[in-house]
N, C-alpha and C positions, 0 to 999 in steps of 0.2 A: 038576462041574458047582456052582458056588457057588450056596447056598442064599439065597433072597431073603426079605427081612422082610415082612409084609404091609403093605400100602400103607394109611396112615390119613387120605386125602385127604376133606376136608369135600366134601360133595356140591354140585355145581353146581345140582341142583334143592334150592335152599336151603329151609329151614323156615319157616313163616309168620312164626315168632316173630323171625327173624332179619331178615326184610322189613319188619315194623311197626316195628322200633328206629331211631331217628335214628344217622346215620353223622355223626362228628366226626373219625375218622382213616381214612384210605384208602393204603394202602400201593401202590405199584406199581414194576413193574421189567420186565427182558426179559433177554434174552441169556445164558443159564446154560449151559455146556457141564458135562454130568453127568459126565464123566472128571477135572473138575479141582477142587480145594477150593473149598466155597462158604461159608466164615464170615461172610460179609456176610448170611446169612439169620438168625442169630442176633442182629444188630442191628436186623433189623426186626422179630424176635419182641420183643426188648424194649421195643419202641414200643408195643407192644400194640393194634396196628391194629383196628379194626372190621370192615375187609374187606382182602382181597388182591387185587390185579389182575395176573394173569402175561398181559404183553402180546406174546407172541411169543418165538421162539427159545428156549423153555421147556426144550428139548433141541436138541442137534447131531446130528440123525439123520445127516446125511449125511458127517461128518468121523470118519474112522477106523472104517470098516463093522467088525462083529464077523466074525471068521474063523470061514468055514463056513456062513454065513447069508445067506440072500437078503436082499435091500433091506428087505421087511417084516419079517422076523422082526429085522432087525438094529435096526429103529426100534424096534420093542417091547422089545428087550433093553435098548434106553438109557432109555426110560420106567421099565423095572422098576428100573435102577442109581438113577434119581433119586429112586424112591419108597423106596430103602433108605437116603439120608441122613438123619441125624439131625437136620440144621437144616431139610430140607423136612418132616419129620417134625412137629417143633415147630411150624412155621409153620402146616400144616394143622389143628392141634391147637389152635391159639390164634383163628384166624378163618376165615370162608366165605372161599372161593377162587373167582373168576370168571375165566376165561381165553379167549384168542382163539390163533391160532398166527402166524407170520410162514414165512418160506423154508426154515429150517432143521429146525424141526420139522413143517412141510409136508411137507417131502422133499427138497428140492434148493434149492441156491442161486439166488435169484432167481426161481425158478417160478412160473409162473400157471396157466392153463387146461390147457396140455399135458402138465402132470406124469401120467404114466399109474397113479401107485398112489395117487391122491386120495382114491378112495373107502375102500380100506385103512386110509390115513392118516387119515381121520374117525373111523373106527371106533377105532381104537387111541386117539386123540385122546379120545374119548368115553369109553372104558375105562377110562384112565388117570383122568379127572376124576371118574369114578362115574356117569355121567350115566344117568337112568334108562330103562329099553327102550323105555317108550311116550312118552318126550320130543320135541319136534319136533326137536330138535337131532340125534337118531340118522337121522330120517327124510329131511330137508331136505339140500339140497346146499350146502353149506358151514356153517363154524362158526359163523354171527354170531348174538347173543343179547342180549338186554336184561332187566335187572330194575331195580325202584323199590324203594327204602326210604325208610322214615320216614312220618310223617303229616302230614298237609296243612299247608303252611306251612315243612316241613322236608324236603320229598320229594326224594331224591337220586335222579336215573336214570343207571344206568350201561349204557351202549349199545357193544356190544362189537361192529367190524366185522371181515370177513374179506375182506383184499385178495388173496388168492391164488386161492381157488378156479375164480372166473370172469373174472380177471384178464387183459385180451388180451396177446399178446406183445408185448415192449417192443423198441426201436430202438437198436441201438448205432453210434456213429462208425466209420468203417473205420480210424481212425488213434488212436494216443494220445496223452494230453495231454503237451505238452513236460517232459521231466524226471521222468515218471512212466511206469509200466506199465498206467495205467488208460485204458481205451476208456469214454468218457463214454458215458451215453444220451443221446439225441437225443428232442425231443416228437415223440409219435404222433399225427399230425393226421387219422387217418382216424375220420371221425364215427361209425363203427359202434363202433370201440373202447371198452371198457369197463374198469373196475377193480373193480365190484363184482357187477355182473350185473343183468339186468332185475329179479329176483324181489328181488333183496338190497335195489334202490333202492326198490322198492313198500314193502317191509318198513320201510326207515327213514324214509321218508314218514310213515306210521303212527305210528312211534314219536314222532318229533319231534312230534305233534300230542298227545301223551299229556300230562296234567297234571303238571309237576315243577318245583322252585325251582331246583334246579342240575342241568344235565346232564354227564355225565362221557363224553366220545366217544372211545372208545380205539381207534387204528388202529396195526398193524404197523409202519408206514413214516411218515415225516415229513408231515404236512400243509401246513403253511406255509413250511418252509424250502424254496428253490427254486434256489439257486445253486451246490450242489454236485453233482458228476456221478454220484452214486448213484443208488439206488432214493427215490422220493417220488411223492406225488401229482401233481405237477408233470410228470412224465413222459408224464403225459395229460393235457393242460391242461383239456380241455372237462370231464373228469371234476372237478377240483376247483372248477371254475367251478360246475358244478352241484350240488356237495355245499354251496358258499356260498349259490347261489341258493334251494337248498332250506332251508335256516336262515333266509333272509330270508322267503320265501315262507309258511312256516309259523310264523312268529313265534315259534319258538323261542326262550325265554329262557335264559338261564344255562349256555351251550355253553362247556366246556371241553375241549380235546383233549389226550390224554394218547398219547403214541407211543415207539416203541423203534428198535431195528435199529442205530444209528448208531455203536455201540461209544463213546459218550459221552453228555454231558448239555448239554442247551440250554433254554433259555425262549426262545421265539419269539413274535412280537407282530403281528398283522394290524389295524390300527387301523380299514379302512375296509371290511373283506369282508363282514360281515353285519349292518352298522349298528349294531353295540357293538364294544369291544374283542375281540379272539378270541386267545386264548393257547393256544399249543401247548406243553406240556413234554415235553419227550424225555428218557427215562430208559433208558441201556443202558449197559454191561451188568452183571449181576450178579459176574461172574468175566471178562466179556470186555473189559472199558474197557481203552484204552491204559495200559500200565505206563511209558511213558517220556513225558516232558513234549512237547507238540506245540501249536501256537497253534490257538486257536479256528478252525473252517472260516469263510468267507467265506458271511453270510447277512444280507440286508438287512433283514430282521426281528428280527434279532437283539435279545435283553433281557439276556441273561446266558448265559455258559457255563462249563462244567467239560469241557475238553475230552479230559482225561486222568485214570485212575484209576476203579476199580470205584464203582459208586454204585447207589442206588436212590430212588424217587419218595415223598414223603409229602405229601398234601392235606389240611390241616386245616380244621375248619369251626368258627367260633365263633358258633353261632345266637344266643348270647346279648348280642352285641355293639351298643354302643350306635348306634342310628341304623340300621343293617342289619348282617345276618351278615357275618362277616369271612373271606375263604377265603384260605388261605397255601398256596401253592404252591412246595414245595421239593423239592429233589434233595440228597440227604445221601452223603458219601463212605463209605469202607469201615469207616470207625469210628463210623459213626452220625453224625457232625457235617454241621453244614448247610454246603453248599456254594455252593449258590444260591438265591435266594428272592424271589418277588416276593407281596405282601398288597393284596388288593383287598376293597373293598366288594362283596358280591353284588348289590346294587342298581345297580354299573356295569354289570353283563352283561343289560342290558335294550335291546330294539329302540327305536333313536332316536339321536338326535346328543348321546349320553353321552360322547363321546370326551374331550372338553375336562378331566374329572376323573380321567384317567388320570395316574400318575407321570410327571414329566416326564422325558425323555431327554437327558443332558447333551450339550451341544455337544463340539467338539474342544479338547483341553486340559483338559478337567473332570471330574470324576465326581460319581457319585450319592451322596446322602445315605447310602444303603443300604451303599455302598462305605465312604464316610467312616467309618462305625459301626466299621470293622475297622483303622482308621487312627492310633489313639491314638498321640500323640508325632511325628507325620509333619505335614510341612508338605504341603497340599494346596489345590485350586482346586476349589469345590464350586458346582454349578450345581443348583437345586433350584426347585419351586414353594412358596411360601410357604402352607401351609395351614391354619395357627393363629397367633395371636400373644397376647403379653403384656404387661404393663409393669410394671417395679417401683412399690410405692405413692410412690416420690419422686421419680418419674417420669426416673431417672437412667439407666434400662437399658430396653432393648427387646428382647423374646424372638420371635423368627422360628423356627417349628417345621415339619417337613417332613411331620407327619402333624397331622390335624386333633385327634386325642387325644394330647396332650405327654406322657402317661404310658404310652404305648404302648411297647413294647420296640424298634420300629422306628423310633421317633422320632430325629431328630438336630435339636439347637438352635443357632441361630447367634445369639450374646450382643453386640447394639450397645451398648457403654458410653458413658458420656457424654462422654469424650475423642473419638469419633467423631462423635456428633450437633452438629456445627458444619459451617462452609462450605454446602457442598450439602444436607447435611440437617440445617440447623439447625433446622428447622421440621417435620421428620420426625415420624411418630407411627405407631403400630401400623398402621394403616390405609394409609398410606404403600405398605408391602410386601405387604398383605395381599391373594392370590390372583395376585401377581406372581411371575416367573421371577427369581432373583436369582443372582448369582456372587459367591462370598465367597472370599477367599484368607487363608488361617491356618493355625495349628498346631492339630491335634486333641488337646482334653483332656478330663478328667474332671469333672464336678461331681457328688457322691453318685452315682457310677459311670453317670452319664450323659453318652453322649459330645457334645460343643461344641466350636464354635471362637468365640473371643473377636473382635471388631470395635474395636479401638482407634485406627484412623486410619481417615476419610473415605474413603481410597482404598481400603482392603481388600473393600469390597462395592459392588456396583452392580446397578442394575435393567435386566435384558437386554429389549431392544425386541422 
């Protein structure tokens, strides 16, 4: 028998000092097959996160069962194997870890309330993450939990949901989708069907009433995306409606959803669900991302996608940013490079009609200024909201910025030169464009390392009605 090294897991029962400290970098990820290499863990460690969120499928207990062992013993052996991996040991020595599970570490693909070994599975989960014997997580039914970090004004509440232990059976179509082997899930309309169970719903309401500036709501499966045929909250539509209503009714500000499961990465957005823009950042998986190119899935709420490649998430918080703390929601690839990102002021995530401040989503045929940052030397059509403006001292050039702070690394500038300030733009001033959605055609260049497009003809720029 192979000798196993001791597990160096940082306790889920975090020391008070860890909870008092403000968070500025939170890493999150899902879907790690313990029997395959996990070099991406070293990339996470290199970023020195303040906290790591393991969002489910932390092992694949149901793949390749251990010879000669029953289901529960095989699951323990797989946890033990993860504990011996150098990358995992370095990660848990770097920062605290909080975790929930999804189907493969719960026990079986797509399983819910009917899984026969869920009690044993929860015990192994708690053992692996060194949960103290007297912690509520040991005695409650399900692995949901919550922790708040930081002092007043900088509080980050982490709420980890359990979408397995109590989840009602799902409903599958009788036939497969054309050209596939997939039998899609159909909406469950039984009013008694649940995803979280009564006790967890009651607990969640209590958590959302707690004071916090930012709330990271962790779900093993996607909450916002609803068009793909696989597991998601929309398999039980009334439960997703209930979640949105609960956020509205409790007036819980600052909610950002983090999710896993899908073996790809996405940022989804629902502008209307809770009274402010609700983002769902999906990161999956650490070594389970598609290894071949594939297009992004259909998703009516899609903001950005990384449909292939291993990945992990990083959420950064700039508490000192001018005007409001800034939240950067990132997904990084296997090399640690930023693949997709959305950055917003925390003040946007407040109950009420703040949607107008959201970064504009380009129409057909155009790209966003964030995408244009990567297109130096290419001809593009950019569509953006002008957040900030400026003008040369001699009045010959107008500067139109995608960010309020033109010094931001995310800013893209449109330079309207004197040659374009004629005809319909002869009387244009910075105020002509400020707050407006514009479309600009041109070639992306750089000025002092800052990407921009120069407008030399009045036809290159238009205001979108």
